[in-house]
N, C-alpha and C positions, 0 to 999 in steps of 0.2 A: 653918314652912310656906313653901315656895317658891311664889310666885305663878305660876299656870299660864299666864297670858297675857302676861307681861312678856317683854322681849327676852332671854330666857335659855333654856337647855335645861330641859325637864322632866327631873327627875332620870333618870332614865334619859335784655349787649350794648352798650357805647357808646364804645369807644376811638375809633372813626371818627367819632363825633359830637362829640367833645370840642372840636375846633377850631371847630365851628359853634355850640356852646352858649355862653351867656354865661359869663364868668369868675366865679369865686367872689369876691364882694365883701363889704363889711361888712354885717352883718345889722342890721335895724331893731331897736333895743333898747327901743322903746316898746311895752309889752305891750298888745295889744288886749283887748277883752272876750273871756273864754273862755281858752283855752290857747294859749300861744305858746312853742314850743320852736324847732324849725327850721321848723315849719309853723304856720299859724293855723287852729284849729278850735274848735268850741264845747265847753265843759266838759262832761264826761260822755258825749261822742260819740266813738266810735272813728273815726280817720281812715281813709278808703278808700285802699288802695294797690294799684296795678296793677303786675304783674311781666311785663315783655316777654319775647318769645321769645329764647332763647339759642342762637345758631347754633354749629354745630360738634359734634364728637364729645363726648359726655357733656353737651351743652348741655341736653337735656331733663331729665336727672337733676339738674343744678344748679338749674334753674328749679323743678322739683317739690319738691326739698328746701327751697329758700328759701320757696316758697309755704306749705308745711306748717309750717315754723318760725314764720313771721310769724303764721299763723293760730293756732297752738298757744300763742303768747304772750299772746293774749286782749286785747291793747291796740290791735290793728289789724284792720280789716276788709279781707280780701284780695279785691280785685275781679278777676273773671275766673277763678275756680276752676273746675276741670272740672265740667261739668254745669250751670253757671250761664248766664244769658242773656248775660252780658258776655264769656263765654269767647272767642267767635269774633271779637268786635270788638277785644279786646285783642290776640289773636293776629295780626290783620291789620296791626296797627301795626308788627310785626316789629322791626327794628332802628332804626326811624325815630323822630323826636320829633314826636308828633302830639297837641298839647295839646287840640285840639277833641275827638278821640275819647276821650281819657282823661277829660276833664271830663264829657262826655256819659255816660260809664260810671259816674260818681260817684266818681272817684278824686281825692283831695287830693294824692297824690304818685304818682310812677311810678318804677319801678326798671328800668334797662336794664343788661344785662351782656354782656360780650364775652370769650370765652375767648382768652387770650394764651399765649405760650410758657411763662411762669412761673406762670400761674394764671388769675385772672379779674379783669377791670376792671369796677368797679361805679360807676354814676352814678345818683344819685337826683335827680329833678326835682320842683320845687314847681309843681304844676299851676296853682294860682290866680295865682301870680306869673309863670308861663311862663318859669321860669329854673332853672338848675342849683342844687340845694341843697347837694350834697356829692358828692365822687368820690374813689375810691381803688383801688389795685391790691391784691388779696389773693393771696398765694402759695398754691398747692395742691400738696401733696407727692405724689409718685408712690408707688404706682401709682394711676391714676385709678379711682375707685370703691371704693378700700380704706378701712379704718377711719380712718386719719389724714387722708386726703383728705376724707372726709365730715365729720370734726370741723372741718377748716378751712372747709368750706362753711357749717357751723353757725356758726362764728365770724364769718363775713361777715354772716350773717343777724342775729346779735346786734348787730353794729355798725350795720347798716341800721335796726334797730328803735330804737337809741339816737339816730341822726340824726333820725329822724322824730318820736319821742315824748319823747326826753330820758331814757329808761330803757333800759339795756342788756338785751338778751334773755337767755334761759337755755338756748338750744339747744345751745351748746358745753359740755354737761355730760354726765355719765354717772351711772348709778344702780347701786348694789350691792343685791342681794337674795339670798334663800335659797330654793332648791327642792330637795327630796330630800336635805337635809343638805349640799348644796354651795353655796358662795358663788358667785354669778354676777354678771355685769356686762352692762349694756345701755345703748345710747345713749338720749338723752332722747326721741327719736322712736320708740323701740321696735326699732331696727335693731341687728344685730350681737351678739345675745345669745351669751354663751359662759361656760363654767365656769372659775373661778379656782382652785378646790380640787378634788382628784381622789379623796381617800380620807377615811375617818372621817366624823364629823358636825361641821359647822362652822355657827356661828350668830352673830347680832348683829354684822354687819359695819358698820364706820364709816370715814369718810374723814379723813385728815390734812388740815389747812387748805391745804397745798401742792398737794393732788390727786395727789401722787406716792407716797403710802404709804397702805395700808389696815390695819385691825386687826380682828380677830374672835376669838371663842373656839372652841376645838375640843376634843373629848374625847380622853383618853388613859388609860393604865392606872392613873393616880393621881388621876383626877378630870377637871377641865377646865382648860385653860391658855389664856393669851392669846398670840396669834400676830400678828406684823407682817410684811407682805410688800409687794412692788411690784406694783401691778395690771398692769404691763406684762410681768410674768413674771420679776422679779428674785429676789434672795435672800429667804429666809424666816427670820425670827428669832423665838425664843420668849422671852417675858418670864420672867426668872429670879427675880424678887423674891418671888413666892409660888408655888413649884412644885407644891404639892399642894392638894387640896381643890377647892372651887368657885371658878373665876375666870371672870367673865362680864360682859356688857354694857359693853364698854370704850368710851371716848370720849376725844378729844383736847381740850386747851384751845385757845382761839382763836389763841394765838401758836404752837401746835404744840410747846411745850416740856414739857408735862406730860400724862401719861396717867392717867385716873381710871377705875376699874372696881370691880365688886363682888367681894368675896372672903369666903369663909367655908365653912360646911358645912351639913348638913341642919338644924342647929339655929339657923341664922341667918346673915345676911351683912351686911357693912358696906362702905362705900365706902373705897377706898384710892387714894392718889396716889403716882406714881413719876415721877421726872424722866426725860425722854427721853435725857439724857446718860449714863445708866448702866443700860442694859437687859441686864445680864449676870448670870449666877448670883452670888448674894451681895449683889446690890443690895437695899437696904432700901426698903420701901414703908411709908408712914405712913397710919394709919387716920384718916379725917376724919369718920366718923360713929360714934356709940356706940349701937348698936341694941338692946343687951341681949337678944339672942336673937331679935330681929325681923329681917325681911328689908329691906335697903336697897339698891336696885338702880336700873338705868337712869338714870345721871346725864346731865345736859345742861347745858353752860355757857351763861351769858348772853354776848352778843356781846363785852362788854368784859372777860370772863374773871374778873370779880369775884364772881360768884355761881353757884350750882348749883341746878338743879331735879332732883328725883329721886323715886322711888317708895319709900314706907316703910310697913311694917305695924306700926309701934310702938303704934298704938291697937287692934290686933287685926284690922284690915282695911286694904287698900292705899289710900293717899291720896297726893296730890302735895304735896311739901314743897319749900321753898326755903331755902337757907342760904348763908352766905359760902363762898367757895371753899375755905377751910380747915375747913369744917364748923361754924363758930360761928354763933350766932344762927339756928338752924333754927326754922322755923315752917311750919304747914300752910297751903298756898295754896288748895286746893280747899275750897269751903264744905261743911260737914257738918251735917246735921240728922237727928235720930233719926227712923227710918222710911224714910230714903233707902236706895236700893240702893247699898251702900257698897263700890264697887270702881272706883277711878280709878287709872290707871297709865300708864306709857310717855310721860312728858313730853318735849317738845322745845321749847326756847326759840326764838322767832322771830328772824330776822336783824336786825330793827330793835329788838329788845329789849323790845317793848311787850307781848307776850303769849306764852303757852305753850299749845301744843296737846297734848291728851292724849286717852285713851279712857276712856269711862265706861259702865257698864252701865245701860241704860234698858229696862225691861220684859224683863230677862234677856238683852239683846243689846247688844254693844258698839257705840257710836257715837262719832264724833269730836267733840270740844268744844274751844273755846278759852276761856281766861280771861285777862283783862287784868291787868297788874301794878299799874296805877294805881288802879282802883276795884273790882277783883275781879269785874267783870261777866262772865257766862258766855254763850257762844253755841254752839248746836248746829249742826254743819256737815253732818251726814249723817243719813239716816233709812231708806234703802233697803238691806236686807240687813244683814249684819254688817260693821262697818268698824273697822279698828284699825291700829296701827303706823304712825303718820303721821311723815313727814320733810319739812322745809321745803326748797323750792327757794331758790337764792341771792337771788331777787328778793323773798322774803317774801310773795308773793302766791299762789304755787302750792304744793300739797302732793302728795306721792306717798303712797299708803296702800294697805292690803290691803282688799279687799271681796269678799263672796260674792254680789253682786247678779246675777251671771251663773249662779249655782249652784255655782261652785267658787271657791277663793281665787285672785284675780288682783290685779295691781297696776293702780291707776287714778291719774290725775292730776286734781286738783281746783283750779279757780280759785275762791278763796274770795270774790272780789268778785261774780262773776256766777253762781256755783254750777255752772258748766259742768264736766262730768267727761268724761275720755276714757280708754279702756282702753289700757294700756301693754303688758302681757304677754298671751300666749295659751298658757299652760301651767299646768295645774292645780297648786295647792300653792305658788304664789308667796307669799312672806311676808318680813317684816323688812327693808323697803327702807331705803336711806340715799342721799340725794341729794348729789352731789359739789359742791365749789366750782366756779367757772368754770375750765375747763381750758385756755383760751386767754386770755392777758393782753391787756388793751387797750393798744396802743402809745402 
């Protein structure tokens, strides 16, 4: 039996202010009560951040993208968003440094940006200390408004979030997903959706840790095969190790050197591993599970690459298992009690290695759950509509998932700390998302 709901096919402003601003000096290393990163603010409270007006062509777009990114990160309260009482006050500051206005608006920090010939100059000010916190130039590639230009703006937003909170943002990422049998890609803010595959049925996309390669499974006349391609439109390669039968739910090891996927037929599937150094016909793949006719699918590596979580039906129903990366020492992770609705599948290990997210049937409807590796405690994350196919953001705080809460299957992003959810796609039938690693490296 092939599980119907796992990730596989059913068989069938401030350059001109810099000289006037205080120079960057040594930071106070004595931590006050609460949180001290670049700013001081009370523990559990999001610091308010005002984003000043950006003068020049595309300035409004830069400001809007930055405000949305900081807001979507859920670690910062953006002061002066459109429609708020502080909007006009913050806009009146313009390109000036006005700590009085910023403080009155509730801002702990203020961001000023100036477009320059090579990109954008960013300065972040500590309002309480009335001084410059951090400043840097960010290059913005031509053409303005294009996909890579927007990605660079997202990268600036991520660094600003790190300066203020100590945690890098996740805006400079993209997500893969499937709609209508096509693998598609979209920015973290929902912009720029486009198809990466044009024919056949493709499912279960996943990212290489470098962000420069993707993998998915697609149908052909001899079953389903594993395909690797460049998301920017480069060459497409087909895995030659197991050319026939079912090949599905591929994933990369954290070091990018190994590909693990499910292979088999209608009578059962097992997990196989193949080295990325030999993806040509004749390359051998080694089995790492022994399912004895059961289905073993949807592998996910622990961040250190030493263990795998996966779905297995070896007890007659799907449960989440963990094993060493070579398949040894397999054990059931999800708790099972007779009388339970026994369907738990699609695990993904969190970036910090502490928990696994998966989907479970509750009253006949899939909901998202997490289970900790330390004490096996379970937490339910969703309850509205049908929710499944979760994938972690690089920060380990956000998840992208599929939900029917609007009446059709769409992608949503969930902040697991606050419970805030935002809709990402607006096209019915979106499913099987995969969140990329950061696509802009921190210098």
